C-alpha positions, 0 to 999 in steps of 0.5 A: 500500500502506498499513500497518494496525494490529494483526495482522489485517485491519481490521474496521469501525471501530465494532466493530459490525455494519452492514447489509452485515456480519453478523459482526465479529471484533475482536482475538479471542484464545483461550489454553488452559492446558497443565494444569488447575486447581492444577497449572497455577497451581503450575507457572506454565506458559505457555499454548497460544496457539491463536488470537491477535488475529484480526480480520475481518468476514463480509459478509451472504450471502457464503461466507468460506473459512478455510484453513490447515495442520492445527493452525493454529487454524481450528476453535478460532477457529470454536468461539470465535466461536460461544462453544462455548469462551469467548474469552480476549480480544477481541470477536465482534459478531453483528448488533450483539450482542457474543457474548463478553459474552453468557451464559445465556438471551441467549446461548442465544437468539442461538445460534438464529441461528448453527449449526454443521456438524461434520467427521465426519457419523457422530460428530455424529449420535446413533446411537440417534435416528432422523433425524426427531427428530435434525432436530427436536431444535434446534426443541425446544431453542429452543421453535420450530414446536410442532405443525409439527416433523415436517412441517418436518423432512420438508420440510428432508430433501427440501430437502437432497436426501434422501427425506422418507420416510426420517424414521424411519431411523437414521443408520447406514442412510445413506452419509457424504454422506447423513449430512452432508445430515442435519447440514445439515437439522438446522442449517437447522431453526431458520432460522439466518442464519449457519452455520459449516461445519467441514470438512464435506466432508473425510470424504467421497469426492471424487465426493460432495463436489461434490454436497454443496457444490452443495446447500449453495450452492443452500440459501444462495441460497434461505435467504439464508445466510452461511457461514464455511467451514473446509477444508484442501482449497484446491480446495474453498475455491476452488469455494465461497468468495467471499473466503478467509482464510489462517491460520498458527499462530493468526493470520491472514496473508492475506485477499482475494477468492477470485480475487485470492488464488488468482491474486495471493497476497501472503504467502509462506505462501499461495504455498507452500500454492498451490504444493502443490496437485497438478497433474493433468497428467503433462506438467506440468514444474517443481518445487513449493515445499515448506515446510522445517522444522516448525511452531513450538510455539503455546506459544512462537511466534516473535516478529514474523511467526510464519511467519519461521522457515520463510519462504523470503523472510526480509528481511535486517537493516538493519545488513547490506548485501549483494546478493540472491545473498549474502543468499540464500546466508546464509539457505540456510546458516543453515537447513542448519546449524539442521537439520543437512542436510549432512555437513561434510567440512572447513571449506573444503568447506563454505565452497565449497558455500555461499559459492562467491563468498565470504562477506559483508563486515563483521560479517555475514562475521565471523558466517559465518566463525565459524559455519564454524569451529564447524561444522568443530569439530562445534559445531552448536548454537553455530553455529546460535545464532550465525547465527539471532541474527545474521541471523534474530532481527535481521530486521524479520520478527522484531522487528515484527508485520506488518499491511498493506493491499495494493492488489488486482490483481483487483477492488476488495475488501480485500486484507490481507497480514501480511508485511513485504515489503509495506512500501514501503521493503523490496525482496523478497529472492530465494528461498534455494536449499536 
């Protein structure tokens, strides 16, 4: 294992694309103002840090899956890459050009090689236009295939699995799966190299999803396409992706080849996502891990590792020395106090519930005993602040941003994990019981 710089996996060192890399994202950041114009400046409001310091490469001809909870910044990242919104900082190199620096006709010309398929196949199609003109619209916008547009539109409709005779139909005359195929035909109309797919099958029935995904894979092979495929459904991601990137609260926390990531996840957040996948077997036993607590605000995200406020494997501060069982008890007590998940009968009862074998020694024990007194006196906020500042905020997880290159178990591809558990001098703590 080796430590890497920054908060994302290392791209190519030159910051530009090569023959094997079609897209290189370097330190991409996007902040939004909470309010517009003068009000934001007047109140000096902190920005919404939607995407922050994200770096990764996309290889030519591959499908890179991008997964994470709703609100983690996946779609904002995609739109910033394509310059549908302007980045706050960072660079996006596409076939040698930094898209973050392009504007006007140069950006317009580059967009011909990059297309996007949106999530809702209904709202992304103009209901007043017929299917044929919809597919032809990008060709007209870029001045391509003059005199051949109808023929090409009909050919593309057939390529995506639709009847070319439906050229004169309106979008409402098609099913959801068929509408998404129209979107796919429209994206292909300008012969792009790179397509961003923003949850393209999430609005479709499961039976239709597989058909659309198979069509996308066939077209990828035929046209030499590269996909950035965004989804929250891990089964879809596993089916279509060559590599998978995981996002949490605006940052990338893990990236690896698909088989490696699904079989050998290295980040606790990835593990929790995989554990949440339903098992279609009524005979299956065992419990699935469920993430506790809410996602923090992107206005004031946690310091260090952004996942630390919900992480079941928080690393104990260096100044304390306690065994794994005691540290697990401290973490469980801290979370329970912060979320008020128990009713304190008396001090001795709470102590016996969380620390049946006794509280830690030294300063750690002093902090726990004081918190027990505060809980008994119904001073929950004071107890929570004491425990969090003593243990959670003093952990390396709170003081340093993690970024590590991990030796893969399967294959020889890169495996990036933003978790301090992969520092060579740190031993993974036992999970805390809730």
